[in-house]
N, C-alpha and C positions, 0 to 999 in steps of 0.2 A: 102631465102637459107632452105634447107632439116636442121634441127634439130635431133642428135638422144640423145634418153636418155637411157644408158647402167644400169643394175640392177645385184649387187653381193648378193645373200643374204647368210648371216650369223648371227653370234654373237659377239657383244660387248666383249670385255675383254680378259685378255691374257692368260684364261684357255681355250679360246675356240680357238688362233691360231693354226694355222697347224693341223687341226679336217678335218676331211672328209665335215662335213658339213658346213665348211667356205671354201670350197674352191669358192664358187659365188666371196667372198672378194677376195682371191687368186689373182684368173682371173682378175679381175677387176684393183687389182693393180697393174698387169704386164703390163695389157694394158697400163694403167695413164704413169708407169712410164717410158715406151718404148717411148714414146710420150712426154716424158719431164715435164708431170704436178703436180701437186700436191693436197695434200686434205686439206679440212679446214673442221673444223668440224662446221655446219649450220642445218639448221631445219631440224630434224628428221634422219641425215644422215649425214656422211664425204661426200663431193661434192667436184667434181674436174671437172674443165672444159678444153679441151682439142679440138685440130684441129687436123683433119686427109683429106690430099689429098682436104683442103677445105674448110671441113663438121667440122662444131661443134660439139661437144659429151659435154653434161651432164653425169658425170657417178658418182652414187651414190651408196654408202653400209650403209644401213639403221641401224640407233642406238636404234632400236625400239626392237628388237630382233625378232628373225624369224618368231614367230608366228601371229608379228602383221606389217610385211613387207607392208602390201597394203595402209598401213597408208603413211609411205614413198613414196611409189609408186605413189599414186593418187597426195600426195601434191606437187610432183616435174613433174610429169606428167603436171598437171592444171599453176601451175607458168611459168613452161616455155613452155607453150603452143605447146607441141610437140604429132605430130600426135600418135595413140599408135601402128601404124604398122612399126615407126620409133624408137619403143622400144626393147630391146634385157633384159630379167630376164635371169642371171646366176645360175645356182641350181646344186646339188650335187642328184645324182638318185640310189636309193641302187638297182632296178630293173632292171638296166642296169649292166653289167660286167665293171670291170675296164680300158678294153682297148677299150670302145667306148663313143661316144658322138653321142647325137641326137640333133637336130633342129628341130623343125614343129612353126605354126603360131598361134595354138590352141592345146586344149588337154585337159584330167584329171589331177587334181593336182593330184593324185597317190599316195597319203598316205601323200604327203611334206605340212607341218602346212605353211609353208611361201608362199606357193602356193597357197592354199586354201583360204587362208587371202586375197591376191590378189586377188582371184576369189571373196569371199564376199563383197570386197570395190569396182569391177569392177561390180559387178551385172552379169559374165558373165568369158567365159574362150579363149576368144577369144583376146589375146596378146602372141607376138612370145617369145619363150623361148629355153634356148641352155640347155641341159642336161647334166651333168659330170658323167659316170657313176663311180660309187663306189663300187660296189659290192656286193657281202650279205653273204661275209662269217663269219658268227656268228651264235651262237644256237639260236633257237625259243627263245622269248621273251629279247631279247639283243641288239633290234637294234640301241636303244635309246644312247649305250653304245658302239655299234659300231659307227654312227655316228660321235660320240661327242669323238670319240678316235682320237690317232693321226695315222698321215699314217705311216704303215711300212716299214722300212727299205728296204727290195725288191720291194715295191709299189714305191717307190721314184723317182727313173727314170722316169716309166709311166707318175708318174703324174707333175714332170717337162716337161714334152715330153707335154701332153695334154695342159696346162698350154698356152705353146705358141703357140700350135694348134689354140687355143679356142683365141688367141689374133688376131692370123691371120682371124681368123671365124669373130670377128667382125667387123674387118676392110672390109674384102669380102663382112658381111652384107650390111655394110653402100653403099659400093661402085657396087655392081653384085643385091643386093636384095636377097629376102630370100628363092625364088623359086628356084634359081639356086644354092644357096649355100646349101640349103636342100639336093640335088641330089647328092652332094660333101660329103656332111658330114657324111650323115646318113648311108652311105657303108662301110666308114672308119673303120679302126681295127690299133686301134696304140699300136705297143709293143717296 
């Protein structure tokens, strides 16, 4: 039976909770919560195991901090013997507006340190990822402050809708496959 590895990228610690950079954690927490799972602290990550439509999922939120996400990704990939095409990494993306999501089977890190570390660890960029647009409404040179900042009150309703949509996307990724879900998701505007 095919097993899936769902990776939410973020940083541990209360100071990073509910920030744009931690949206990967938020999506994975919502997915696990919807399916009645709970997280435990384990090697290099918070880990939860759930089933959806008979398919087992190992869901991780690395505790290595964003810049070392590859270490946790590779450890759990190897430990659980999950094929790379059955992984989905959820990450924030300043290159996408807040109302967009993007899912792809490969591609550049786009300046994202978490993706860059995964690619360095794997030696390539051929693994599925779901990019959660956070927008780029920040002055030049202030990107770090922006992504490490909390959501504005005006953004919160769209963020909540997108988190629920991402939970649906994870489920469809496992049941219908990457190609079909790409066609649906990459055209969406969520408002």
